[in-house]
C-alpha positions in Angstrom: -22.3 -51.4 10.2 -22.1 -48.7 12.7 -18.6 -51.2 13.8 -17.3 -50.7 10.5 -18.1 -47.3 10.2 -16.6 -46.1 13.7 -13.2 -48.8 12.9 -13.4 -46.5 9.4 -13.0 -43.2 11.2 -10.8 -44.3 13.7 -8.2 -45.7 11.2 -8.7 -42.8 9.1 -7.9 -40.5 12.5 -4.9 -42.7 13.5 -3.2 -42.7 9.8 -4.5 -38.3 9.7 -2.7 -38.3 13.1 0.6 -40.4 11.6 1.1 -38.5 8.5 -0.3 -35.0 9.8 3.2 -33.1 9.4 3.3 -34.2 5.6 -0.2 -33.2 5.0 0.3 -30.0 6.4 3.7 -29.5 4.8 2.0 -30.2 1.1 -0.7 -27.8 2.0 1.6 -25.3 2.9 3.6 -26.0 -0.1 0.6 -25.7 -2.6 0.1 -22.1 -1.8 3.7 -21.2 -2.8 4.2 -21.0 -7.0 7.6 -19.6 -7.7 8.2 -20.1 -11.6 11.9 -18.5 -11.7 13.5 -15.4 -12.6 13.9 -14.5 -16.8 14.3 -11.1 -18.3 10.7 -9.2 -19.2 9.5 -6.0 -19.7 8.5 -4.9 -16.7 8.5 -6.3 -12.8 5.0 -6.1 -11.2 4.6 -6.1 -7.3 1.3 -6.8 -6.1 0.1 -4.7 -3.1 0.0 -5.4 0.0 2.9 -6.7 2.0 5.9 -4.4 2.6 8.7 -4.7 2.5 9.3 -8.0 1.2 7.8 -7.5 -2.0 9.8 -4.7 -2.9 12.7 -6.0 -1.9 12.4 -9.3 -4.6 11.4 -6.5 -7.2 14.7 -4.4 -6.5 16.9 -7.7 -6.7 15.0 -8.8 -10.2 15.7 -5.1 -11.1 19.3 -4.8 -10.4 19.5 -8.5 -11.7 19.3 -6.7 -15.6 15.9 -9.0 -15.9 13.6 -6.1 -16.4 14.2 -2.1 -16.4 11.2 -1.2 -14.5 9.4 -1.5 -12.0 5.4 -1.0 -11.6 3.2 -0.3 -8.6 -0.6 0.0 -8.2 -2.2 2.3 -5.3 -3.9 0.1 -2.9 -7.3 1.4 -1.5 -7.0 3.7 1.0 -6.9 2.5 4.4 -9.8 3.4 7.0 -9.8 6.6 8.8 -7.0 8.2 6.4 -9.4 11.0 5.4 -10.1 12.0 9.3 -6.4 11.7 9.4 -6.1 14.2 7.0 -8.7 16.5 8.4 -6.9 17.0 11.5 -3.5 18.0 9.6 -1.3 14.6 9.9 -0.8 12.1 7.4 0.8 8.8 6.8 2.1 7.5 3.6 0.6 4.9 1.5 2.1 1.4 0.7 2.4 2.2 -2.5 4.8 5.6 -1.4 6.9 3.5 0.7 7.5 0.5 -2.1 8.8 3.6 -4.5 10.6 4.5 -1.4 12.2 2.0 -0.5 13.2 1.0 -4.2 14.8 4.7 -4.5 16.7 4.3 -1.8 18.2 1.0 -2.9 19.4 2.2 -5.9 16.3 2.4 -8.7 16.2 5.3 -10.5 12.6 7.1 -10.0 12.1 7.0 -14.0 12.4 3.4 -13.7 9.3 3.4 -11.3 6.0 3.3 -12.8 3.0 3.6 -10.4 -0.7 2.9 -11.4 -3.2 5.9 -10.0 -6.2 5.2 -12.1 -8.0 4.1 -9.2 -7.2 2.4 -6.1 -7.5 -1.7 -5.4 -9.0 -3.2 -2.6 -8.6 -6.6 -3.7 -5.9 -8.4 -5.8 -8.6 -9.0 -8.1 -9.4 -5.2 -8.3 -5.9 -4.5 -8.8 -5.2 -6.8 -11.6 -8.3 -5.3 -13.5 -6.2 -1.7 -12.8 -3.1 -3.0 -13.7 -3.6 -5.1 -17.0 -5.4 -2.5 -19.2 -1.9 -0.2 -17.7 0.3 -2.9 -19.2 -1.5 -3.3 -22.3 -1.4 0.7 -22.8 2.3 0.8 -22.0 3.1 -2.2 -25.2 4.4 -4.9 -21.9 4.4 -8.2 -22.9 5.6 -10.2 -20.8 5.9 -9.2 -16.7 7.7 -11.1 -13.9 4.7 -11.0 -10.9 6.2 -10.6 -7.4 4.2 -11.3 -4.5 4.5 -13.2 -0.9 4.9 -16.7 -1.1 1.4 -17.3 0.3 -0.1 -15.0 -1.8 1.8 -16.7 -5.0 -0.6 -19.0 -6.8 -3.8 -16.8 -6.0 -2.2 -13.8 -7.5 -0.9 -15.8 -10.4 -3.9 -17.5 -11.1 -6.0 -13.9 -11.1 -3.5 -12.0 -13.1 -3.5 -14.9 -15.7 -7.5 -14.7 -16.1 -7.5 -10.9 -16.2 -4.6 -10.6 -18.8 -5.4 -13.7 -20.8 -2.6 -14.6 -23.1 -1.6 -11.2 -24.3 1.1 -11.1 -21.6 3.6 -13.7 -20.3 3.4 -13.9 -16.9 6.2 -15.4 -14.6 5.1 -15.5 -10.9 7.9 -15.1 -8.6 7.5 -15.7 -4.9 9.3 -13.3 -2.6 12.4 -14.7 -1.2 12.0 -12.1 1.9 9.0 -13.5 3.0 9.8 -15.8 6.1 6.4 -18.1 5.9 7.7 -21.8 6.0 5.4 -24.4 4.6 7.0 -27.0 6.9 6.1 -25.1 10.4 3.1 -22.9 9.7 0.9 -24.9 11.7 3.5 -23.8 14.5 2.3 -20.6 14.7 -0.9 -19.3 15.4 -1.0 -15.8 13.2 0.0 -18.0 10.4 -2.7 -20.7 10.7 -5.4 -17.7 10.4 -3.6 -16.3 7.0 -3.5 -20.0 5.5 -7.2 -20.6 6.6 -8.1 -17.7 5.4 -5.8 -17.7 1.6 -7.5 -21.0 1.1 -10.9 -19.6 1.6 -9.9 -16.9 -0.8 -8.1 -19.3 -3.4 -11.7 -21.6 -3.1 -13.3 -18.5 -4.1 -11.0 -17.8 -6.8 -11.2 -21.2 -8.4 -14.8 -21.4 -8.5 -15.1 -17.1 -9.8 -12.7 -15.1 -10.8 -10.7 -17.7 -13.3 -14.1 -18.2 -14.9 -15.6 -15.2 -15.3 -14.6 -13.1 -18.5 -13.2 -9.7 -17.2 -13.6 -6.7 -19.4 -9.9 -6.2 -19.5 -9.4 -9.7 -21.0 -12.1 -8.4 -24.0 -10.9 -5.1 -25.5 -8.6 -4.8 -28.0 
């Protein structure tokens, strides 16, 4: 029995080694969802990476797929209060996104920032943005995020929005993430591993709970 087990482990290890590139590429591809481009009531930019997400949103706006862009306010970074107390300041990410969009020709009137609260996670952001979308009678959105974050963002926003908002996930073409080479870069390996950890949590918890935002109205 022990010999068979060792032989099995050795053979399995050999197969994993031979097909490692294909398996790692598939693992990298799984995180990426891009559901095409179609007209929608609004373009929602998931807070986080700058400027790849807002660049994609601006392209969608100029392509005539929607007449408004929705941003949300992210949780304040550590030390921001101390910075302000010393008389200095720095732009927050939603300010950067809005500035970039305006510099690229999007009129201020076409940009909305959800200020109701600050989001510290994608779940928190969805629970802030979705009620705003419903109140604004927005029935369809293009959800713009980075490639690495696309599957989880779509999963979370759909869990919160339910079937009342048609959602199309748009992975930014400006995100340099490459599913075929991610394991060759130490920093990217760390990001992929962390993203898979967060994705497991989303599958086991976020998608099955019933957020208040999906039960009101």
